[in-house]
N, CA, C and O atoms as a printed pandas DataFrame, in Angstrom:
     atom_number atom_name residue_name chain_id  residue_number  x_coord  y_coord  z_coord
0              1         N          MET        A               1  -67.032  -48.830  -14.343
1              2        CA          MET        A               1  -66.387  -47.639  -13.847
2              3         C          MET        A               1  -65.673  -46.939  -15.006
3              4         O          MET        A               1  -64.901  -47.568  -15.729
4              5         N          ARG        A               2  -65.924  -45.664  -15.180
5              6        CA          ARG        A               2  -65.276  -44.884  -16.239
6              7         C          ARG        A               2  -64.115  -44.105  -15.667
7              8         O          ARG        A               2  -64.202  -43.498  -14.599
8              9         N          PHE        A               3  -63.047  -44.140  -16.395
9             10        CA          PHE        A               3  -61.876  -43.355  -16.007
10            11         C          PHE        A               3  -61.871  -42.074  -16.829
11            12         O          PHE        A               3  -62.073  -42.093  -18.043
12            13         N          ARG        A               4  -61.642  -40.991  -16.158
13            14        CA          ARG        A               4  -61.599  -39.708  -16.847
14            15         C          ARG        A               4  -60.205  -39.477  -17.401
15            16         O          ARG        A               4  -59.211  -39.614  -16.686
16            17         N          ARG        A               5  -60.140  -39.141  -18.626
17            18        CA          ARG        A               5  -58.867  -38.875  -19.288
18            19         C          ARG        A               5  -58.332  -37.519  -18.835
19            20         O          ARG        A               5  -59.088  -36.568  -18.638
20            21         N          ASP        A               6  -57.026  -37.456  -18.676
21            22        CA          ASP        A               6  -56.380  -36.204  -18.282
22            23         C          ASP        A               6  -56.508  -35.208  -19.433
23            24         O          ASP        A               6  -56.007  -35.471  -20.526
24            25         N          PRO        A               7  -57.164  -34.076  -19.211
25            26        CA          PRO        A               7  -57.370  -33.126  -20.308
26            27         C          PRO        A               7  -56.070  -32.505  -20.823
27            28         O          PRO        A               7  -56.034  -31.971  -21.931
28            29         N          PHE        A               8  -55.015  -32.573  -20.030
29            30        CA          PHE        A               8  -53.744  -31.979  -20.444
30            31         C          PHE        A               8  -52.722  -33.019  -20.885
31            32         O          PHE        A               8  -51.591  -32.669  -21.224
32            33         N          GLY        A               9  -53.103  -34.282  -20.885
33            34        CA          GLY        A               9  -52.151  -35.352  -21.178
34            35         C          GLY        A               9  -51.426  -35.195  -22.502
35            36         O          GLY        A               9  -50.205  -35.344  -22.567
36            37         N          ASP        A              10  -52.170  -34.894  -23.559
37            38        CA          ASP        A              10  -51.549  -34.783  -24.882
38            39         C          ASP        A              10  -50.588  -33.602  -24.964
39            40         O          ASP        A              10  -49.472  -33.736  -25.464
40            41         N          VAL        A              11  -51.023  -32.453  -24.474
41            42        CA          VAL        A              11  -50.159  -31.274  -24.565
42            43         C          VAL        A              11  -48.909  -31.465  -23.706
43            44         O          VAL        A              11  -47.817  -31.061  -24.107
44            45         N          ILE        A              12  -49.056  -32.069  -22.542
45            46        CA          ILE        A              12  -47.892  -32.296  -21.681
46            47         C          ILE        A              12  -46.934  -33.286  -22.324
47            48         O          ILE        A              12  -45.720  -33.088  -22.283
48            49         N          ALA        A              13  -47.461  -34.342  -22.913
49            50        CA          ALA        A              13  -46.595  -35.316  -23.594
50            51         C          ALA        A              13  -45.803  -34.630  -24.704
51            52         O          ALA        A              13  -44.610  -34.886  -24.867
52            53         N          ARG        A              14  -46.463  -33.759  -25.467
53            54        CA          ARG        A              14  -45.761  -33.036  -26.530
54            55         C          ARG        A              14  -44.729  -32.068  -25.962
55            56         O          ARG        A              14  -43.639  -31.922  -26.514
56            57         N          GLN        A              15  -45.074  -31.412  -24.867
57            58        CA          GLN        A              15  -44.121  -30.490  -24.240
58            59         C          GLN        A              15  -42.879  -31.238  -23.756
59            60         O          GLN        A              15  -41.757  -30.771  -23.949
60            61         N          LEU        A              16  -43.077  -32.382  -23.136
61            62        CA          LEU        A              16  -41.931  -33.137  -22.625
62            63         C          LEU        A              16  -41.090  -33.709  -23.760
63            64         O          LEU        A              16  -39.866  -33.776  -23.655
64            65         N          ASP        A              17  -41.745  -34.122  -24.846
65            66        CA          ASP        A              17  -40.983  -34.574  -26.017
66            67         C          ASP        A              17  -40.162  -33.421  -26.595
67            68         O          ASP        A              17  -39.011  -33.610  -26.989
68            69         N          LEU        A              18  -40.750  -32.243  -26.645
69            70        CA          LEU        A              18  -40.034  -31.061  -27.131
70            71         C          LEU        A              18  -38.864  -30.730  -26.206
71            72         O          LEU        A              18  -37.791  -30.348  -26.673
72            73         N          PHE        A              19  -39.069  -30.874  -24.909
73            74        CA          PHE        A              19  -37.998  -30.639  -23.944
74            75         C          PHE        A              19  -36.826  -31.580  -24.218
75            76         O          PHE        A              19  -35.669  -31.164  -24.156
76            77         N          VAL        A              20  -37.119  -32.839  -24.518
77            78        CA          VAL        A              20  -36.061  -33.808  -24.823
78            79         C          VAL        A              20  -35.254  -33.342  -26.029
79            80         O          VAL        A              20  -34.028  -33.453  -26.039
80            81         N          GLU        A              21  -35.935  -32.823  -27.039
81            82        CA          GLU        A              21  -35.238  -32.348  -28.233
82            83         C          GLU        A              21  -34.446  -31.069  -27.959
83            84         O          GLU        A              21  -33.269  -30.967  -28.305
84            85         N          ASP        A              22  -35.105  -30.109  -27.339
85            86        CA          ASP        A              22  -34.487  -28.793  -27.140
86            87         C          ASP        A              22  -33.430  -28.774  -26.047
87            88         O          ASP        A              22  -32.467  -28.011  -26.126
88            89         N          GLU        A              23  -33.598  -29.593  -25.045
89            90        CA          GLU        A              23  -32.704  -29.566  -23.881
90            91         C          GLU        A              23  -31.951  -30.886  -23.709
91            92         O          GLU        A              23  -31.665  -31.309  -22.589
92            93         N          ALA        A              24  -31.639  -31.523  -24.821
93            94        CA          ALA        A              24  -30.916  -32.797  -24.765
94            95         C          ALA        A              24  -29.605  -32.656  -24.000
95            96         O          ALA        A              24  -29.199  -33.572  -23.284
96            97         N          ASP        A              25  -28.948  -31.519  -24.149
97            98        CA          ASP        A              25  -27.678  -31.306  -23.445
98            99         C          ASP        A              25  -27.867  -31.298  -21.932
99           100         O          ASP        A              25  -27.041  -31.845  -21.201
100          101         N          LEU        A              26  -28.943  -30.685  -21.461
101          102        CA          LEU        A              26  -29.212  -30.667  -20.015
102          103         C          LEU        A              26  -29.455  -32.076  -19.484
103          104         O          LEU        A              26  -28.929  -32.455  -18.437
104          105         N          LEU        A              27  -30.253  -32.846  -20.214
105          106        CA          LEU        A              27  -30.544  -34.211  -19.776
106          107         C          LEU        A              27  -29.292  -35.078  -19.811
107          108         O          LEU        A              27  -29.075  -35.897  -18.919
108          109         N          GLU        A              28  -28.475  -34.900  -20.832
109          110        CA          GLU        A              28  -27.223  -35.657  -20.909
110          111         C          GLU        A              28  -26.288  -35.257  -19.775
111          112         O          GLU        A              28  -25.605  -36.108  -19.206
112          113         N          GLU        A              29  -26.252  -33.979  -19.444
113          114        CA          GLU        A              29  -25.412  -33.530  -18.333
114          115         C          GLU        A              29  -25.860  -34.182  -17.022
115          116         O          GLU        A              29  -25.024  -34.578  -16.210
116          117         N          CYS        A              30  -27.159  -34.295  -16.816
117          118        CA          CYS        A              30  -27.666  -34.970  -15.609
118          119         C          CYS        A              30  -27.201  -36.422  -15.574
119          120         O          CYS        A              30  -26.733  -36.907  -14.545
120          121         N          ARG        A              31  -27.333  -37.108  -16.704
121          122        CA          ARG        A              31  -26.897  -38.516  -16.756
122          123         C          ARG        A              31  -25.402  -38.634  -16.509
123          124         O          ARG        A              31  -24.962  -39.511  -15.767
124          125         N          GLU        A              32  -24.620  -37.757  -17.126
125          126        CA          GLU        A              32  -23.165  -37.810  -16.974
126          127         C          GLU        A              32  -22.749  -37.495  -15.539
127          128         O          GLU        A              32  -21.875  -38.166  -14.989
128          129         N          LYS        A              33  -23.357  -36.494  -14.933
129          130        CA          LYS        A              33  -23.015  -36.146  -13.542
130          131         C          LYS        A              33  -23.387  -37.281  -12.597
131          132         O          LYS        A              33  -22.681  -37.533  -11.621
132          133         N          PHE        A              34  -24.493  -37.969  -12.882
133          134        CA          PHE        A              34  -24.864  -39.104  -12.042
134          135         C          PHE        A              34  -23.861  -40.242  -12.206
135          136         O          PHE        A              34  -23.459  -40.866  -11.224
136          137         N          ARG        A              35  -23.460  -40.510  -13.442
137          138        CA          ARG        A              35  -22.442  -41.561  -13.666
138          139         C          ARG        A              35  -21.139  -41.197  -12.975
139          140         O          ARG        A              35  -20.486  -42.061  -12.389
140          141         N          SER        A              36  -20.753  -39.932  -13.035
141          142        CA          SER        A              36  -19.526  -39.489  -12.356
142          143         C          SER        A              36  -19.640  -39.693  -10.852
143          144         O          SER        A              36  -18.685  -40.119  -10.202
144          145         N          TYR        A              37  -20.796  -39.391  -10.310
145          146        CA          TYR        A              37  -21.025  -39.601   -8.879
146          147         C          TYR        A              37  -20.907  -41.083   -8.530
147          148         O          TYR        A              37  -20.272  -41.442   -7.538
148          149         N          GLU        A              38  -21.516  -41.937   -9.342
149          150        CA          GLU        A              38  -21.460  -43.381   -9.071
150          151         C          GLU        A              38  -20.033  -43.919   -9.138
151          152         O          GLU        A              38  -19.684  -44.837   -8.395
152          153         N          ARG        A              39  -19.212  -43.361  -10.013
153          154        CA          ARG        A              39  -17.831  -43.835  -10.182
154          155         C          ARG        A              39  -16.839  -43.140   -9.257
155          156         O          ARG        A              39  -15.690  -43.567   -9.145
156          157         N          ALA        A              40  -17.265  -42.097   -8.610
157          158        CA          ALA        A              40  -16.336  -41.284   -7.812
158          159         C          ALA        A              40  -15.803  -42.070   -6.616
159          160         O          ALA        A              40  -16.548  -42.793   -5.955
160          161         N          PRO        A              41  -14.509  -41.921   -6.348
161          162        CA          PRO        A              41  -13.976  -42.507   -5.120
162          163         C          PRO        A              41  -14.626  -41.823   -3.915
163          164         O          PRO        A              41  -15.129  -40.704   -4.012
164          165         N          ARG        A              42  -14.603  -42.499   -2.819
165          166        CA          ARG        A              42  -15.278  -42.006   -1.613
166          167         C          ARG        A              42  -14.920  -40.549   -1.288
167          168         O          ARG        A              42  -15.793  -39.760   -0.926
168          169         N          GLU        A              43  -13.656  -40.202   -1.418
169          170        CA          GLU        A              43  -13.234  -38.845   -1.041
170          171         C          GLU        A              43  -13.762  -37.771   -1.998
171          172         O          GLU        A              43  -13.776  -36.590   -1.649
172          173         N          ASP        A              44  -14.193  -38.166   -3.190
173          174        CA          ASP        A              44  -14.719  -37.211   -4.170
174          175         C          ASP        A              44  -16.236  -37.304   -4.338
175          176         O          ASP        A              44  -16.825  -36.529   -5.092
176          177         N          ALA        A              45  -16.861  -38.235   -3.649
177          178        CA          ALA        A              45  -18.286  -38.509   -3.854
178          179         C          ALA        A              45  -19.170  -37.315   -3.491
179          180         O          ALA        A              45  -20.139  -37.029   -4.195
180          181         N          GLU        A              46  -18.849  -36.624   -2.415
181          182        CA          GLU        A              46  -19.692  -35.507   -1.999
182          183         C          GLU        A              46  -19.700  -34.397   -3.054
183          184         O          GLU        A              46  -20.754  -33.854   -3.384
184          185         N          GLU        A              47  -18.540  -34.071   -3.567
185          186        CA          GLU        A              47  -18.454  -33.039   -4.604
186          187         C          GLU        A              47  -19.159  -33.491   -5.883
187          188         O          GLU        A              47  -19.855  -32.704   -6.525
188          189         N          ALA        A              48  -18.976  -34.762   -6.250
189          190        CA          ALA        A              48  -19.623  -35.289   -7.453
190          191         C          ALA        A              48  -21.142  -35.273   -7.300
191          192         O          ALA        A              48  -21.864  -34.984   -8.254
192          193         N          TYR        A              49  -21.617  -35.583   -6.110
193          194        CA          TYR        A              49  -23.062  -35.540   -5.876
194          195         C          TYR        A              49  -23.576  -34.100   -5.977
195          196         O          TYR        A              49  -24.648  -33.861   -6.534
196          197         N          GLY        A              50  -22.826  -33.161   -5.449
197          198        CA          GLY        A              50  -23.203  -31.752   -5.565
198          199         C          GLY        A              50  -23.300  -31.312   -7.012
199          200         O          GLY        A              50  -24.202  -30.558   -7.376
200          201         N          ASP        A              51  -22.370  -31.783   -7.843
201          202        CA          ASP        A              51  -22.418  -31.465   -9.274
202          203         C          ASP        A              51  -23.679  -32.047   -9.916
203          204         O          ASP        A              51  -24.313  -31.405  -10.753
204          205         N          PHE        A              52  -24.034  -33.273   -9.511
205          206        CA          PHE        A              52  -25.252  -33.909  -10.015
206          207         C          PHE        A              52  -26.483  -33.098   -9.605
207          208         O          PHE        A              52  -27.358  -32.835  -10.430
208          209         N          VAL        A              53  -26.549  -32.707   -8.349
209          210        CA          VAL        A              53  -27.690  -31.926   -7.855
210          211         C          VAL        A              53  -27.797  -30.599   -8.609
211          212         O          VAL        A              53  -28.901  -30.167   -8.943
212          213         N          ASP        A              54  -26.672  -29.955   -8.875
213          214        CA          ASP        A              54  -26.693  -28.701   -9.641
214          215         C          ASP        A              54  -27.273  -28.916  -11.037
215          216         O          ASP        A              54  -28.066  -28.104  -11.514
216          217         N          ALA        A              55  -26.879  -30.008  -11.692
217          218        CA          ALA        A              55  -27.392  -30.306  -13.032
218          219         C          ALA        A              55  -28.894  -30.579  -12.984
219          220         O          ALA        A              55  -29.638  -30.122  -13.852
220          221         N          VAL        A              56  -29.338  -31.320  -11.976
221          222        CA          VAL        A              56  -30.765  -31.609  -11.817
222          223         C          VAL        A              56  -31.543  -30.314  -11.592
223          224         O          VAL        A              56  -32.616  -30.130  -12.165
224          225         N          GLU        A              57  -31.016  -29.427  -10.772
225          226        CA          GLU        A              57  -31.698  -28.152  -10.521
226          227         C          GLU        A              57  -31.819  -27.319  -11.793
227          228         O          GLU        A              57  -32.850  -26.689  -12.029
228          229         N          THR        A              58  -30.780  -27.315  -12.605
229          230        CA          THR        A              58  -30.816  -26.561  -13.856
230          231         C          THR        A              58  -31.884  -27.123  -14.792
231          232         O          THR        A              58  -32.659  -26.367  -15.379
232          233         N          ALA        A              59  -31.925  -28.442  -14.931
233          234        CA          ALA        A              59  -32.922  -29.073  -15.798
234          235         C          ALA        A              59  -34.330  -28.859  -15.252
235          236         O          ALA        A              59  -35.264  -28.603  -16.012
236          237         N          THR        A              60  -34.478  -28.963  -13.946
237          238        CA          THR        A              60  -35.789  -28.769  -13.327
238          239         C          THR        A              60  -36.278  -27.337  -13.513
239          240         O          THR        A              60  -37.464  -27.114  -13.755
240          241         N          GLU        A              61  -35.384  -26.376  -13.404
241          242        CA          GLU        A              61  -35.763  -24.975  -13.631
242          243         C          GLU        A              61  -36.256  -24.769  -15.058
243          244         O          GLU        A              61  -37.223  -24.042  -15.287
244          245         N          ALA        A              62  -35.592  -25.407  -16.015
245          246        CA          ALA        A              62  -36.021  -25.280  -17.412
246          247         C          ALA        A              62  -37.412  -25.887  -17.605
247          248         O          ALA        A              62  -38.245  -25.320  -18.312
248          249         N          LEU        A              63  -37.662  -27.038  -16.978
249          250        CA          LEU        A              63  -38.989  -27.650  -17.056
250          251         C          LEU        A              63  -40.043  -26.763  -16.390
251          252         O          LEU        A              63  -41.134  -26.577  -16.930
252          253         N          ALA        A              64  -39.717  -26.226  -15.233
253          254        CA          ALA        A              64  -40.666  -25.366  -14.518
254          255         C          ALA        A              64  -40.972  -24.103  -15.322
255          256         O          ALA        A              64  -42.107  -23.627  -15.318
256          257         N          ASP        A              65  -39.973  -23.561  -16.007
257          258        CA          ASP        A              65  -40.207  -22.391  -16.861
258          259         C          ASP        A              65  -41.195  -22.731  -17.975
259          260         O          ASP        A              65  -42.100  -21.952  -18.274
260          261         N          MET        A              66  -41.012  -23.909  -18.588
261          262        CA          MET        A              66  -41.917  -24.350  -19.645
262          263         C          MET        A              66  -43.334  -24.490  -19.083
263          264         O          MET        A              66  -44.300  -24.010  -19.675
264          265         N          ARG        A              67  -43.439  -25.147  -17.946
265          266        CA          ARG        A              67  -44.736  -25.355  -17.297
266          267         C          ARG        A              67  -45.406  -24.020  -16.974
267          268         O          ARG        A              67  -46.589  -23.826  -17.252
268          269         N          ASP        A              68  -44.649  -23.119  -16.394
269          270        CA          ASP        A              68  -45.217  -21.846  -15.950
270          271         C          ASP        A              68  -45.641  -20.959  -17.119
271          272         O          ASP        A              68  -46.657  -20.268  -17.037
272          273         N          ARG        A              69  -44.870  -20.976  -18.202
273          274        CA          ARG        A              69  -45.241  -20.174  -19.385
274          275         C          ARG        A              69  -46.603  -20.619  -19.917
275          276         O          ARG        A              69  -47.468  -19.793  -20.209
276          277         N          PHE        A              70  -46.781  -21.935  -20.039
277          278        CA          PHE        A              70  -48.062  -22.432  -20.543
278          279         C          PHE        A              70  -49.166  -22.198  -19.516
279          280         O          PHE        A              70  -50.281  -21.822  -19.880
280          281         N          GLY        A              71  -48.870  -22.413  -18.256
281          282        CA          GLY        A              71  -49.869  -22.241  -17.205
282          283         C          GLY        A              71  -50.443  -20.837  -17.158
283          284         O          GLY        A              71  -51.609  -20.651  -16.811
284          285         N          ARG        A              72  -49.626  -19.842  -17.507
285          286        CA          ARG        A              72  -50.103  -18.452  -17.504
286          287         C          ARG        A              72  -51.156  -18.187  -18.582
287          288         O          ARG        A              72  -51.859  -17.178  -18.523
288          289         N          THR        A              73  -51.268  -19.079  -19.559
289          290        CA          THR        A              73  -52.271  -18.900  -20.611
290          291         C          THR        A              73  -53.630  -19.461  -20.207
291          292         O          THR        A              73  -54.606  -19.306  -20.940
292          293         N          LEU        A              74  -53.700  -20.109  -19.048
293          294        CA          LEU        A              74  -54.924  -20.769  -18.597
294          295         C          LEU        A              74  -55.586  -19.980  -17.478
295          296         O          LEU        A              74  -54.963  -19.126  -16.847
296          297         N          GLY        A              75  -56.842  -20.275  -17.245
297          298        CA          GLY        A              75  -57.529  -19.719  -16.084
298          299         C          GLY        A              75  -56.955  -20.320  -14.809
299          300         O          GLY        A              75  -56.211  -21.300  -14.858
300          301         N          GLU        A              76  -57.295  -19.739  -13.682
301          302        CA          GLU        A              76  -56.691  -20.140  -12.407
302          303         C          GLU        A              76  -56.912  -21.622  -12.083
303          304         O          GLU        A              76  -55.958  -22.322  -11.743
304          305         N          ASP        A              77  -58.149  -22.107  -12.182
305          306        CA          ASP        A              77  -58.431  -23.510  -11.864
306          307         C          ASP        A              77  -57.750  -24.448  -12.849
307          308         O          ASP        A              77  -57.169  -25.460  -12.458
308          309         N          ALA        A              78  -57.827  -24.105  -14.129
309          310        CA          ALA        A              78  -57.193  -24.939  -15.150
310          311         C          ALA        A              78  -55.680  -24.941  -14.978
311          312         O          ALA        A              78  -55.035  -25.972  -15.167
312          313         N          ALA        A              79  -55.112  -23.795  -14.623
313          314        CA          ALA        A              79  -53.660  -23.709  -14.432
314          315         C          ALA        A              79  -53.207  -24.605  -13.290
315          316         O          ALA        A              79  -52.157  -25.241  -13.375
316          317         N          GLU        A              80  -53.990  -24.658  -12.229
317          318        CA          GLU        A              80  -53.638  -25.515  -11.098
318          319         C          GLU        A              80  -53.704  -26.991  -11.487
319          320         O          GLU        A              80  -52.819  -27.770  -11.131
320          321         N          ALA        A              81  -54.751  -27.373  -12.215
321          322        CA          ALA        A              81  -54.879  -28.758  -12.674
322          323         C          ALA        A              81  -53.750  -29.112  -13.640
323          324         O          ALA        A              81  -53.185  -30.204  -13.574
324          325         N          TYR        A              82  -53.430  -28.183  -14.533
325          326        CA          TYR        A              82  -52.337  -28.399  -15.480
326          327         C          TYR        A              82  -51.012  -28.578  -14.749
327          328         O          TYR        A              82  -50.250  -29.492  -15.064
328          329         N          GLU        A              83  -50.731  -27.715  -13.776
329          330        CA          GLU        A              83  -49.470  -27.812  -13.039
330          331         C          GLU        A              83  -49.354  -29.162  -12.331
331          332         O          GLU        A              83  -48.292  -29.784  -12.350
332          333         N          ASP        A              84  -50.435  -29.613  -11.711
333          334        CA          ASP        A              84  -50.418  -30.922  -11.046
334          335         C          ASP        A              84  -50.149  -32.041  -12.053
335          336         O          ASP        A              84  -49.345  -32.936  -11.793
336          337         N          ALA        A              85  -50.824  -31.984  -13.199
337          338        CA          ALA        A              85  -50.641  -33.012  -14.225
338          339         C          ALA        A              85  -49.222  -32.972  -14.791
339          340         O          ALA        A              85  -48.614  -34.017  -15.021
340          341         N          PHE        A              86  -48.699  -31.780  -15.013
341          342        CA          PHE        A              86  -47.337  -31.630  -15.536
342          343         C          PHE        A              86  -46.330  -32.217  -14.555
343          344         O          PHE        A              86  -45.437  -32.969  -14.945
344          345         N          ASN        A              87  -46.479  -31.871  -13.283
345          346        CA          ASN        A              87  -45.553  -32.374  -12.267
346          347         C          ASN        A              87  -45.601  -33.895  -12.177
347          348         O          ASN        A              87  -44.562  -34.540  -12.040
348          349         N          ARG        A              88  -46.808  -34.478  -12.254
349          350        CA          ARG        A              88  -46.930  -35.944  -12.238
350          351         C          ARG        A              88  -46.208  -36.558  -13.431
351          352         O          ARG        A              88  -45.507  -37.561  -13.292
352          353         N          ALA        A              89  -46.380  -35.955  -14.594
353          354        CA          ALA        A              89  -45.741  -36.483  -15.804
354          355         C          ALA        A              89  -44.220  -36.408  -15.702
355          356         O          ALA        A              89  -43.522  -37.326  -16.133
356          357         N          VAL        A              90  -43.709  -35.328  -15.139
357          358        CA          VAL        A              90  -42.255  -35.201  -14.962
358          359         C          VAL        A              90  -41.754  -36.256  -13.984
359          360         O          VAL        A              90  -40.739  -36.904  -14.238
360          361         N          ARG        A              91  -42.465  -36.435  -12.858
361          362        CA          ARG        A              91  -42.046  -37.448  -11.875
362          363         C          ARG        A              91  -42.034  -38.839  -12.494
363          364         O          ARG        A              91  -41.162  -39.652  -12.184
364          365         N          LYS        A              92  -42.986  -39.110  -13.356
365          366        CA          LYS        A              92  -43.058  -40.427  -13.999
366          367         C          LYS        A              92  -41.930  -40.610  -15.015
367          368         O          LYS        A              92  -41.303  -41.668  -15.063
368          369         N          ARG        A              93  -41.676  -39.601  -15.810
369          370        CA          ARG        A              93  -40.679  -39.711  -16.886
370          371         C          ARG        A              93  -39.255  -39.565  -16.380
371          372         O          ARG        A              93  -38.360  -40.282  -16.828
372          373         N          TRP        A              94  -39.036  -38.640  -15.449
373          374        CA          TRP        A              94  -37.700  -38.377  -14.909
374          375         C          TRP        A              94  -37.791  -38.280  -13.388
375          376         O          TRP        A              94  -37.852  -37.174  -12.851
376          377         N          PRO        A              95  -37.802  -39.395  -12.693
377          378        CA          PRO        A              95  -37.960  -39.348  -11.230
378          379         C          PRO        A              95  -36.959  -38.423  -10.541
379          380         O          PRO        A              95  -37.301  -37.765   -9.559
380          381         N          GLU        A              96  -35.736  -38.369  -11.044
381          382        CA          GLU        A              96  -34.725  -37.518  -10.403
382          383         C          GLU        A              96  -35.060  -36.032  -10.546
383          384         O          GLU        A              96  -34.682  -35.231   -9.692
384          385         N          LEU        A              97  -35.755  -35.665  -11.598
385          386        CA          LEU        A              97  -36.183  -34.276  -11.776
386          387         C          LEU        A              97  -37.508  -34.019  -11.064
387          388         O          LEU        A              97  -37.785  -32.904  -10.621
388          389         N          GLY        A              98  -38.306  -35.052  -10.964
389          390        CA          GLY        A              98  -39.617  -34.922  -10.348
390          391         C          GLY        A              98  -39.576  -34.578   -8.879
391          392         O          GLY        A              98  -40.529  -34.012   -8.343
392          393         N          LEU        A              99  -38.482  -34.914   -8.223
393          394        CA          LEU        A              99  -38.368  -34.607   -6.799
394          395         C          LEU        A              99  -38.308  -33.108   -6.548
395          396         O          LEU        A              99  -38.697  -32.636   -5.480
396          397         N          GLU        A             100  -37.824  -32.366   -7.524
397          398        CA          GLU        A             100  -37.633  -30.920   -7.370
398          399         C          GLU        A             100  -38.723  -30.082   -8.029
399          400         O          GLU        A             100  -38.896  -28.914   -7.681
400          401         N          ILE        A             101  -39.457  -30.661   -8.972
401          402        CA          ILE        A             101  -40.345  -29.851   -9.813
402          403         C          ILE        A             101  -41.415  -29.126   -9.004
403          404         O          ILE        A             101  -41.789  -28.007   -9.358
404          405         N          GLU        A             102  -41.908  -29.719   -7.951
405          406        CA          GLU        A             102  -42.970  -29.073   -7.175
406          407         C          GLU        A             102  -42.459  -27.892   -6.363
407          408         O          GLU        A             102  -43.245  -27.047   -5.935
408          409         N          ASN        A             103  -41.154  -27.829   -6.150
409          410        CA          ASN        A             103  -40.568  -26.721   -5.396
410          411         C          ASN        A             103  -40.302  -25.501   -6.268
411          412         O          ASN        A             103  -39.829  -24.479   -5.769
412          413         N          ARG        A             104  -40.589  -25.588   -7.518
413          414        CA          ARG        A             104  -40.293  -24.504   -8.454
414          415         C          ARG        A             104  -41.555  -23.751   -8.805
415          416         O          ARG        A             104  -41.509  -22.799   -9.584
């Protein structure tokens, strides 16, 4: 049985590595907001979770912008395949961001 290699795997891996470099502050903010939520006393947990969700949404929007910019350079069928592959890669690398990426 032959497995077909993802035609966008290399470019997506490079894009996500670039995202780590360029948007390190966003990713760190997500980690920090999650740690704050985990440490928050019960009475502050809801607000801390909201702050975490806001940070995740900001990072997810930045990823979706990157995905969409590249996707516009492709034909319709290729763009759809690329978007699916990109979303899978995000879910694998950052599960907390992957939950939102398909909604963008």
